[in-house]
C-alpha positions as CSV (number, residue, x, y, z in Angstrom):
1,X,117.6,86.4,122.6
2,X,115.6,84.7,119.5
3,X,114.3,88.2,118.1
4,X,117.5,90.0,118.2
5,X,118.9,87.0,116.3
6,X,116.1,86.8,113.7
7,X,116.6,90.4,113.3
8,X,120.5,90.2,112.8
9,X,120.5,87.5,110.6
10,X,117.5,89.4,108.7
11,X,119.4,92.7,108.3
12,X,122.4,91.3,107.2
13,X,120.3,89.7,104.2
14,X,119.0,93.0,103.8
15,X,122.0,94.6,103.2
16,X,123.2,91.6,100.7
17,X,119.9,92.2,98.8
18,X,120.5,96.0,98.5
19,X,124.2,95.2,97.3
20,X,123.0,93.1,94.7
21,X,120.1,94.9,93.5
22,X,122.0,98.2,93.3
23,X,125.7,97.0,92.3
24,X,125.1,94.1,90.7
25,X,121.6,94.6,88.7
26,X,122.2,98.1,88.7
27,X,118.3,99.4,89.8
28,X,117.7,103.0,91.3
29,X,118.1,103.1,95.1
30,X,114.3,103.0,95.6
31,X,114.1,100.0,93.7
32,X,116.9,98.2,95.6
33,X,115.6,99.1,99.1
34,X,112.0,97.9,98.0
35,X,113.5,94.7,96.5
36,X,115.4,93.9,99.4
37,X,112.7,94.6,101.7
38,X,110.5,92.2,99.7
39,X,112.6,89.4,100.0
40,X,113.8,89.6,103.7
41,X,110.4,90.0,105.2
42,X,109.3,87.1,103.7
43,X,112.2,85.4,105.5
44,X,111.6,87.1,108.7
45,X,108.1,86.2,108.9
46,X,109.0,82.7,108.4
47,X,111.6,82.6,110.9
48,X,109.5,85.1,113.7
49,X,106.3,82.9,113.3
50,X,108.4,79.4,113.8
51,X,111.7,80.1,115.6
52,X,111.0,83.5,117.9
53,X,107.4,83.4,118.6
54,X,107.3,79.2,118.0
55,X,103.3,79.9,116.6
56,X,101.7,76.5,115.4
57,X,101.0,75.9,111.7
58,X,97.2,77.5,112.4
59,X,98.2,80.6,112.9
60,X,99.9,81.5,110.2
61,X,97.0,83.1,108.7
62,X,96.0,85.3,111.1
63,X,99.6,86.0,112.1
64,X,100.4,86.5,108.4
65,X,97.6,89.3,107.8
66,X,98.7,91.1,111.2
67,X,102.2,90.9,109.3
68,X,101.2,92.2,106.5
69,X,99.9,95.3,107.8
70,X,103.4,95.5,110.2
71,X,105.1,95.4,107.1
72,X,103.4,97.7,105.0
73,X,103.9,100.6,107.8
74,X,107.4,99.7,108.5
75,X,108.0,99.8,104.4
76,X,106.9,103.5,104.4
77,X,109.2,104.2,107.4
78,X,112.0,102.6,105.4
79,X,111.4,104.2,102.3
80,X,111.3,107.7,104.2
81,X,114.8,106.8,105.9
82,X,116.3,105.7,102.8
83,X,115.3,108.7,100.7
84,X,116.0,111.1,103.6
85,X,119.6,109.4,104.2
86,X,120.4,109.1,100.3
87,X,118.7,111.8,98.1
88,X,118.4,114.7,101.1
89,X,121.4,114.2,102.9
90,X,123.7,112.4,100.2
91,X,125.0,109.8,102.1
92,X,125.6,106.2,100.8
93,X,122.3,103.8,100.4
94,X,123.8,101.2,102.7
95,X,123.7,103.7,105.6
96,X,120.2,104.5,104.7
97,X,119.4,100.5,105.1
98,X,121.3,100.6,108.3
99,X,119.2,103.7,109.7
100,X,116.1,102.3,108.5
101,X,116.6,98.7,109.9
102,X,117.5,100.6,113.6
103,X,114.3,102.6,113.4
104,X,112.0,100.0,112.2
105,X,113.8,97.2,114.6
106,X,111.8,98.9,117.4
107,X,108.7,99.2,115.7
108,X,109.0,95.7,114.3
109,X,109.5,94.4,118.1
110,X,106.9,96.3,119.5
111,X,104.2,95.5,117.1
112,X,105.1,91.7,116.7
113,X,105.2,91.1,120.1
114,X,101.7,92.8,120.6
115,X,99.7,92.5,117.5
116,X,101.0,90.4,115.3
117,X,101.9,87.4,117.3
118,X,99.6,89.0,120.3
119,X,102.8,88.9,123.1
120,X,103.0,85.1,122.9
121,X,106.8,84.8,122.9
122,X,107.8,81.2,122.4
123,X,109.3,79.1,125.3
124,X,107.4,81.1,128.0
């Protein structure tokens, strides 16, 4: 449940940052998606490290390196899906954000549970 809560919160933040970068700042859709991704993954790591998986401060370094590997993997998925949805299908940048989060949410859960935080769900 904690993973879903953090995922939902960062999803909403991601959409908000896409809106800010795209609508208010006027960035290109690729730059908007990238900027929102960078901001939200920092928040996502902190929340997952301390709240979802309840890892100690001692493991931040190792967890962070593993998290960066996951973030890079998911970034390419995010960029690919948003380009597909926005540029090839002609749909909204927000739909691109939604579809990419649905896909990367699944890969994030698998990678965080079995690679980043070594399968140690907090509270077990």
